NUMARMAR-637530 format. One line per 8 residues: number of its first residue (from 1); for each residue x, y, z of C-alpha. Coordinates in steps of 0.2 Angstrom, whole numbers, always signed. Example, Ala and Ser with C-alpha at 12.3 -4.5 7.8 and 13.67 -1.06 7.14 Angstrom:
BEGIN
1	+62,-22,+39 ~ +68,-5,+36 .
! end
This chain:
BEGIN
1	+85,-243,+406 ~ +86,-229,+393 ~ +70,-223,+387 ~ +68,-219,+366 ~ +62,-205,+361 ~ +54,-199,+345 ~ +55,-184,+337 ~ +42,-176,+328 .
9	+48,-172,+311 ~ +40,-154,+305 ~ +36,-154,+287 ~ +41,-135,+279 ~ +35,-142,+259 ~ +20,-131,+252 ~ +5,-142,+251 ~ -6,-141,+234 .
17	-18,-129,+241 ~ -6,-116,+248 ~ +3,-117,+231 ~ -13,-115,+221 ~ -17,-100,+231 ~ +3,-91,+228 ~ -1,-95,+210 ~ -18,-87,+211 .
25	-10,-71,+223 ~ +4,-70,+207 ~ -9,-71,+192 ~ -18,-58,+203 ~ -4,-46,+205 ~ +1,-48,+185 ~ -17,-44,+180 ~ -16,-30,+189 .
33	+1,-22,+186 ~ +0,-28,+168 ~ -12,-12,+163 ~ -1,+0,+171 ~ +15,-7,+162 ~ +5,-7,+145 ~ +1,+11,+149 ~ +18,+15,+151 .
41	+23,+9,+137 ~ +11,+19,+126 ~ +15,+34,+136 ~ +34,+32,+130 ~ +29,+28,+113 ~ +15,+42,+112 ~ +33,+54,+117 ~ +44,+48,+104 .
49	+29,+52,+91 ~ +28,+71,+98 ~ +48,+72,+96 ~ +46,+66,+78 ~ +32,+78,+76 ~ +44,+91,+81 ~ +56,+86,+71 ~ +46,+88,+57 .
57	+41,+104,+61 ~ +58,+111,+62 ~ +60,+103,+46 ~ +46,+114,+40 ~ +52,+127,+49 ~ +70,+128,+41 ~ +63,+123,+22 ~ +52,+141,+27 .
65	+71,+150,+31 ~ +78,+142,+14 ~ +63,+144,+3 ~ +55,+158,+12 ~ +39,+146,+11 ~ +31,+129,+17 ~ +33,+116,+5 ~ +22,+113,-9 .
73	+9,+100,-2 ~ +7,+89,-18 ~ +9,+96,-36 ~ +4,+89,-52 ~ +10,+91,-69 ~ +0,+103,-83 ~ +2,+113,-96 ~ +4,+129,-85 .
81	+17,+125,-71 ~ +23,+108,-79 ~ +29,+102,-61 ~ +31,+85,-57 ~ +20,+72,-46 ~ +29,+74,-31 ~ +22,+77,-12 ~ +28,+89,+3 .
89	+40,+75,+10 ~ +56,+75,-5 ~ +56,+93,-1 ~ +61,+92,+17 ~ +73,+77,+15 ~ +87,+90,+16 ~ +81,+94,+33 ~ +78,+79,+42 .
97	+96,+73,+40 ~ +91,+62,+22 ~ +107,+72,+13 ~ +109,+53,+3 ~ +91,+56,-4 ~ +92,+75,-6 ~ +106,+76,-17 ~ +99,+61,-29 .
105	+83,+71,-29 ~ +76,+79,-45 ~ +64,+92,-43 ~ +58,+89,-62 ~ +55,+71,-59 ~ +38,+61,-56 ~ +38,+50,-39 ~ +36,+36,-51 .
113	+50,+36,-61 ~ +69,+33,-60 ~ +77,+37,-45 ~ +61,+40,-37 ~ +56,+24,-39 ~ +66,+10,-48 ~ +52,-2,-57 ~ +49,-19,-47 .
121	+62,-14,-32 ~ +64,-2,-16 ~ +79,+5,-23 ~ +74,+22,-28 ~ +75,+36,-17 ~ +57,+34,-9 ~ +60,+17,-6 ~ +70,+18,+6 .
129	+68,+16,+26 ~ +67,+34,+34 ~ +62,+30,+53 ~ +55,+47,+57 ~ +41,+42,+43 ~ +33,+30,+58 ~ +25,+31,+73 ~ +29,+18,+85 .
137	+13,+15,+92 ~ +7,+8,+75 ~ +14,-6,+70 ~ +1,-18,+63 ~ +4,-9,+45 ~ +13,-13,+29 ~ +27,+0,+28 ~ +31,-2,+10 .
145	+21,-1,-6 ~ +26,-16,-16 ~ +21,-17,-38 ~ +30,-10,-50 ~ +33,+9,-42 ~ +37,+1,-25 ~ +40,+14,-12 ~ +37,+17,+8 .
153	+20,+24,+15 ~ +23,+35,+32 ~ +11,+40,+47 ~ +15,+59,+46 ~ +4,+69,+35 ~ +0,+87,+31 ~ -17,+99,+35 ~ -26,+99,+21 .
161	-41,+110,+31 ~ -57,+108,+30 ~ -60,+106,+9 ~ -59,+89,+0 ~ -44,+83,-8 ~ -47,+95,-26 ~ -62,+105,-17 ~ -63,+123,-15 .
169	-67,+128,+5 ~ -86,+130,+9 ~ -90,+121,-5 ~ -107,+115,-10 ~ -105,+95,-4 ~ -96,+98,+13 ~ -98,+114,+24 ~ -83,+121,+34 .
177	-78,+136,+42 ~ -70,+149,+28 ~ -52,+152,+25 ~ -38,+139,+20 ~ -27,+129,+25 ~ -7,+128,+24 ~ -9,+117,+12 ~ -21,+117,-2 .
185	-26,+120,-21 ~ -29,+137,-24 ~ -50,+140,-27 ~ -48,+119,-30 ~ -38,+120,-47 ~ -29,+104,-41 ~ -14,+107,-53 ~ -10,+125,-41 .
193	-3,+122,-24 ~ -6,+137,-11 ~ +10,+146,-7 ~ +12,+147,+11 ~ +23,+158,+21 ~ +22,+159,+40 ~ +16,+178,+37 ~ +0,+173,+30 .
201	-6,+163,+46 ~ -17,+176,+52 ~ -25,+166,+64 ~ -8,+162,+73 ~ +4,+150,+73 ~ +1,+142,+89 ~ -19,+140,+82 ~ -15,+132,+65 .
209	-13,+114,+65 ~ +1,+109,+50 ~ +3,+89,+54 ~ -5,+77,+61 ~ -5,+57,+58 ~ -15,+44,+51 ~ -13,+26,+49 ~ -4,+14,+40 .
217	-15,-1,+29 ~ -9,-18,+31 ~ -9,-24,+15 ~ +7,-20,+3 ~ -1,-19,-12 ~ -2,-3,-23 ~ -21,-2,-25 ~ -21,+5,-8 .
225	-16,+22,-7 ~ -18,+27,+13 ~ -3,+34,+19 ~ +5,+35,+3 ~ +14,+48,+8 ~ +26,+50,-7 ~ +10,+49,-22 ~ +1,+65,-26 .
233	-12,+58,-27 ~ -12,+48,-12 ~ -16,+49,+8 ~ -1,+60,+11 ~ -13,+74,+21 ~ -29,+74,+35 ~ -45,+85,+32 ~ -53,+93,+48 .
241	-68,+89,+40 ~ -70,+75,+53 ~ -64,+76,+70 ~ -49,+66,+75 ~ -52,+44,+74 ~ -68,+49,+68 ~ -81,+33,+66 ~ -88,+42,+47 .
249	-78,+33,+34 ~ -63,+42,+25 ~ -68,+46,+7 ~ -52,+37,-2 ~ -51,+38,-21 ~ -61,+24,-32 ~ -52,+5,-33 ~ -39,+13,-22 .
257	-41,+6,-7 ~ -43,-10,+3 ~ -56,-15,+15 ~ -46,-22,+28 ~ -58,-24,+40 ~ -49,-12,+52 ~ -63,-3,+62 ~ -50,+10,+64 .
265	-51,+15,+46 ~ -68,+16,+39 ~ -68,+22,+21 ~ -78,+23,+5 ~ -75,+28,-14 ~ -75,+42,-19 ~ -67,+52,-33 ~ -49,+57,-35 .
273	-54,+76,-31 ~ -68,+71,-18 ~ -55,+63,-6 ~ -56,+68,+11 ~ -46,+60,+27 ~ -47,+61,+45 ~ -32,+63,+57 ~ -30,+43,+65 .
281	-18,+37,+75 ~ -17,+21,+87 ~ -15,+32,+103 ~ -28,+28,+115 ~ -41,+41,+112 ~ -34,+54,+101 ~ -22,+58,+89 ~ -3,+70,+92 .
289	-3,+86,+81 ~ +10,+98,+76 ~ +5,+115,+75 ~ +13,+129,+63 ~ +25,+136,+79 ~ +33,+119,+82 ~ +22,+115,+96 ~ +12,+98,+98 .
297	-5,+94,+109 ~ -11,+79,+110 ~ -31,+79,+101 ~ -43,+69,+109 ~ -56,+60,+97 ~ -70,+71,+107 ~ -64,+88,+103 ~ -80,+100,+97 .
305	-81,+98,+78 ~ -81,+117,+77 ~ -66,+120,+87 ~ -55,+105,+75 ~ -61,+114,+59 ~ -53,+130,+64 ~ -37,+124,+70 ~ -39,+118,+52 .
313	-36,+135,+45 ~ -23,+147,+44 ~ -35,+165,+40 ~ -52,+159,+44 ~ -53,+172,+59 ~ -59,+160,+70 ~ -56,+162,+92 ~ -50,+143,+93 .
321	-35,+137,+101 ~ -27,+122,+105 ~ -33,+126,+123 .
! end
């Protein structure tokens, strides 16, 4: 008689416990890899920011070659000079591949008048989107200012040194290094911008800041002038009185900023002439900054205040450098 054999079936499927272990291992691996991925992405964004600052630096040098000086930082109308309300941005349009804007640009027209702004729309020249205005790491802000005089904001700002916006250097309220910055007003006279050529930068072009970064606020309303790069009274500049990303609040004209609760953008009210703001960015631990020779360096938040202030002046005779 033939014996019936019984084959033992092997079950190769995962048990519930094994499946949970695998899921846990995958979760751990993701947790370990995610910071590295995020760091790599931020490194790429910071590198792109460096390249954009270099493009701004090239445009500054091309303007200097053409006009024998850097563009004016901000101009104000008065009875003597009769300059319009404009900033450095529009004067660089021809040199940042914005020929269509520069061909329509009028050196005698205030930024809030046509064709610079068209009432109630972004159709004016200052309302056009220009990618070079923006740091890729700052994606939380509103690049538009709405209202009647609609225009674009921007992250890249010029060096106003260690004085307040309308104050003279080493004024009686805020002590800084002697010497002036590449962009400023002559002895605090707000209607008289400094004429700066590279020959006047006696501290050395590699030791003098030209531009850095600032953050864009979240509100699109016209009562927040931070990063308002087309407004001659707005924050189209940074000051070296405070180190990068300082916890000390920026001083913004009273009524022209909103407390949006962002700890990266502390602010208190001041007057138009007493404004001053630190360089600020979304990069981890510091800001990118452009030097007058066209080079770019990353400056940590913890840089010594006296070194940062020395880098902010162009003829103060200090020994500070980017190193």
